[in-house]
N, C-alpha and C positions, 0 to 999 in steps of 0.2 A: 446553824452549823458551827461546830466547835473549831477552835484553833488547834493546830498541831505543831509539834516541834520536830524538826528534821535532824538528820545525823550531823548537820553542821553545828549543833549545839556543843558549846565548850564548858557547859555547867558553871558559868561565871556567877550565877545568882541574881543577875540584874532583874530578871522577870518576876522572881518570887514575891518581892515586896509590892510589886505593881498590881498583882492580881487581887481584886476586891473580894473574891469569893473563895480564895485559897484552893484553886483548882490545879495548881502546878505542884507535881511531886518531884523531889530531888532524886538524883542518881547519876550514873556516868553520863547519861543523856537524860535531861529532864522530860517529863511527860505531862500532858494536860488531860484531866479527867473530863471527857465529853459531857458527862451528866451534870457537872458543876459549872462548866464554862458558860458564860453569858454573852459571848461574842463581842466583848467591848473593845478588844484590840489593844488594850493597855500594854500587855506583855510584848506584843510584836513591835510596838513603837519604841521600846527601850532595848531590844535585842541588838547587840553590837555585831552579830554575825548574820543578821537576817535569817535566822533559823526558825522563826515562828511565822506561820502563815495560816490563812483561813483554809479549811479543808474543802 
């Protein structure tokens, strides 16, 4: 199950460098490609707004 980013995202960039498979795309609110996500949770652990969770 892929992780998802909620509307709480402030596009701070903390999660981008944590993703080992480059599944996170930048934008006003970041998004995670579910086909690339390996469910490691690295992104969720560094999100300052708790905007990333398991779907």
